[in-house]
C-alpha positions in Angstrom: 113.8 -14.6 128.5 111.4 -17.7 130.1 110.8 -18.2 133.7 113.5 -20.3 135.1 111.7 -21.6 138.1 108.3 -22.3 139.1 107.2 -23.3 143.1 103.7 -23.6 144.0 102.5 -22.5 147.4 99.0 -23.7 147.9 97.3 -20.5 146.7 100.7 -18.6 145.4 103.3 -19.4 142.4 106.8 -17.9 142.7 108.7 -17.4 139.3 112.0 -16.0 139.2 113.4 -14.4 135.8 116.4 -12.4 135.1 116.4 -9.5 132.5 119.2 -7.5 131.5 118.6 -4.0 131.8 120.4 -2.0 129.2 119.9 1.2 131.2 121.4 -0.2 134.3 123.9 -2.3 132.4 123.3 -5.5 134.5 121.1 -8.6 134.8 118.1 -7.9 137.3 116.7 -10.6 139.1 112.9 -10.2 139.6 110.6 -12.7 141.6 107.0 -12.9 140.4 104.5 -13.8 143.1 101.3 -14.9 141.4 97.9 -16.0 142.5 97.5 -19.7 141.5 93.6 -19.2 141.0 91.6 -16.2 140.0 88.1 -16.0 140.3 87.0 -15.2 136.6 89.6 -15.8 133.8 88.9 -12.2 132.4 89.4 -10.7 135.8 91.9 -8.0 135.7 94.4 -7.9 138.4 96.2 -5.4 140.1 100.1 -5.1 140.1 102.3 -4.4 143.3 105.9 -3.4 142.4 108.4 -4.1 145.5 111.9 -2.7 145.7 114.8 -5.0 147.6 112.9 -7.9 146.2 115.9 -10.1 147.7 114.5 -9.4 151.1 111.1 -10.8 150.2 112.1 -14.5 150.7 113.2 -14.0 154.2 109.8 -12.9 155.6 108.8 -15.3 153.8 106.6 -13.1 151.4 105.0 -16.0 149.5 103.3 -17.6 153.0 102.4 -14.0 153.9 100.3 -14.0 150.5 99.5 -17.7 151.1 97.7 -17.2 154.4 95.8 -13.9 153.1 94.2 -15.6 149.9 93.3 -18.8 152.2 91.7 -16.9 154.6 90.1 -15.0 151.5 91.4 -11.5 153.1 92.6 -9.9 150.1 92.2 -9.7 146.2 94.2 -11.6 143.8 97.2 -9.4 142.6 100.4 -9.8 140.7 103.6 -8.9 143.2 106.8 -8.3 141.6 110.0 -8.3 143.7 112.6 -6.4 142.2 116.0 -7.3 143.3 118.5 -4.5 144.3 121.8 -4.6 142.4 125.4 -3.6 143.5 124.7 -0.2 143.0 121.9 -0.1 145.3 122.8 3.5 146.7 123.0 5.0 143.4 119.9 3.4 141.7 117.8 4.4 144.6 117.1 7.7 145.8 115.3 10.7 144.0 115.8 10.9 140.4 115.5 14.8 140.0 118.6 14.9 142.4 121.2 12.7 143.8 121.8 13.5 147.4 124.8 15.6 148.8 127.2 12.8 148.8 126.1 12.2 145.1 124.2 8.9 145.8 121.0 8.3 143.9 122.7 9.7 140.4 121.3 6.4 138.7 117.9 6.7 139.8 116.9 8.4 136.6 118.3 5.3 134.8 116.3 3.0 137.5 113.0 4.8 136.4 113.8 4.0 132.7 114.2 0.1 133.5 111.0 0.1 135.2 109.1 1.7 132.7 110.8 0.6 129.2 112.1 -2.5 130.4 110.8 -4.2 133.5 106.8 -3.6 132.5 106.9 -4.1 128.9 108.3 -7.5 130.1 105.5 -8.4 132.7 103.0 -7.4 130.2 104.2 -9.9 127.6 105.3 -12.6 129.8 101.9 -12.9 131.5 99.8 -11.5 128.4 98.4 -8.6 130.8 98.6 -5.7 128.6 97.0 -3.7 131.4 96.3 -4.0 135.1 93.5 -2.9 137.0 95.7 -0.6 139.2 99.4 -0.4 139.8 101.2 0.1 142.9 104.8 0.5 144.6 106.5 -0.4 147.9 109.8 -0.8 149.5 111.8 -0.7 152.5 114.4 2.0 153.6 116.2 3.2 150.7 114.0 1.0 148.6 110.7 2.8 150.0 112.4 6.5 149.0 112.8 5.2 145.7 109.2 3.9 145.4 107.7 6.9 147.0 109.8 9.2 144.7 108.7 7.0 141.5 105.4 6.8 142.2 105.3 10.6 143.5 106.7 11.6 139.9 104.5 9.2 138.2 101.3 9.8 139.6 99.1 8.9 136.9 100.5 5.4 136.8 100.1 4.4 140.5 97.2 4.5 143.0 99.0 3.1 146.5 102.7 3.5 147.9 104.0 1.5 150.5 106.7 3.0 152.8 108.5 0.9 155.1 111.1 2.5 157.4 111.6 4.9 154.8 114.8 6.8 154.0 113.2 10.1 154.3 116.4 11.5 155.6 117.8 11.9 152.0 119.2 15.4 151.7 121.0 17.7 149.6 123.3 19.2 152.5 124.9 17.4 155.3 124.4 18.0 158.7 127.7 19.9 158.9 126.9 22.1 155.8 123.9 24.0 156.8 121.6 21.4 156.8 118.0 22.4 157.4 115.0 20.4 157.9 112.9 22.7 156.1 114.6 23.0 153.0 117.1 20.2 152.5 115.3 16.8 152.7 114.7 15.9 148.8 111.3 14.2 149.1 109.8 16.5 151.1 110.7 19.4 148.9 109.4 17.4 145.7 106.0 17.2 147.7 105.9 20.7 148.8 106.3 21.6 145.4 104.0 19.3 143.8 100.1 18.9 143.4 97.3 17.2 144.7 96.8 13.6 143.2 93.2 12.6 144.7 93.6 9.2 143.7 97.2 8.4 145.8 97.1 6.4 148.4 100.0 6.3 151.3 101.1 3.2 153.7 103.7 4.9 156.1 104.8 2.4 158.7 107.9 3.3 161.1 109.6 1.5 163.9 109.9 3.0 167.4 113.6 1.1 167.2 114.2 2.1 163.8 117.4 4.1 164.8 118.8 6.1 167.7 119.8 9.2 166.0 117.7 12.4 166.9 119.4 15.2 164.9 117.1 18.1 166.6 117.3 16.4 170.3 113.5 16.8 170.6 113.3 13.3 172.1 112.0 11.5 168.6 114.0 9.8 166.3 114.8 11.0 163.0 112.8 8.3 161.1 109.8 9.1 162.8 109.9 12.9 162.8 110.8 12.6 159.1 107.6 10.4 158.3 105.5 12.7 160.5 106.7 15.7 158.5 106.2 14.0 155.2 102.7 13.5 156.3 102.3 17.2 157.3 103.5 17.9 153.8 101.0 15.6 152.3 98.1 17.1 154.1 99.2 20.6 153.2 98.8 19.5 149.5 95.2 18.4 150.4 95.7 14.9 151.2 93.7 13.6 154.2 93.5 10.8 156.8 91.8 8.8 154.2 94.7 9.0 152.0 97.2 8.0 154.7 97.4 5.4 157.1 100.6 5.8 159.6 101.8 2.6 161.2 104.3 2.8 164.4 105.5 -0.2 165.7 106.6 0.0 169.1 108.8 -3.0 169.1 109.5 -2.5 165.2 113.3 -2.3 164.3 115.1 -1.6 160.9 115.0 -5.0 159.6 113.0 -7.9 157.7 111.0 -9.3 160.6 109.7 -6.0 161.4 108.5 -5.3 157.8 107.1 -8.8 157.5 105.1 -8.0 160.8 103.7 -5.0 158.9 103.3 -6.2 155.6 99.8 -8.0 156.0 98.4 -5.1 157.3 99.6 -2.8 154.2 98.1 -5.8 152.0 94.9 -5.7 153.5 94.7 -1.7 153.4 95.1 -1.9 150.0 93.3 -5.0 148.6 91.4 -6.3 151.5 88.3 -7.8 150.8 86.2 -6.5 153.4 86.8 -2.9 152.7 
């Protein structure tokens, strides 16, 4: 359907659209952040999908982009903030397996929505049959979803942004014989996967993300899970050239922390001075 709203910020145009998804059986709001000016009319733009797009206005994301564009720090790109729905815990997760509570059981349908409904809509709505590259980012459980989707469709993506990712997503409860080595669903996928040398990973944690420390090693679980994920990636052949790990010492599990880290992610991925 046509764009409902267009709000120009000096270098950014924000358009809000609502799509009905046959797969998810609900309306999905998407916010499209467009560069107001391209250097070349024939220039091919990169695409960045962002889960939990309802959090972007709280940053506010348009002002982050505006500052980076105004300072000529990043290349122009199309950013799509995908709002979550009431079934967030079921639509996000790992598509190949639900967690031990049955959450994530609609993740496969969310994949279908992205590839069969959202991307065709974006291509048609903005007359963009192809993109320079596609990347995916998200926050918390949305970050796990972005990582899962990009990993399992590696030919489609180049960069992945994981902000306070729910990498603890597991197939067993802690009281049901859980083991770090065998039960974290995303770690298992990477261990069983292969090297995709074009993929790059931006992984952010906050030192105050949480207080839980299941193995009593003095390191909170979110940091342990992120570092263990990096170990799995490096075991596949990924190197420090592929992975950027950012630990914010004052970072908590919230939008202000992710807003602080997001400019770094954008400059890492699309910076003009690289």
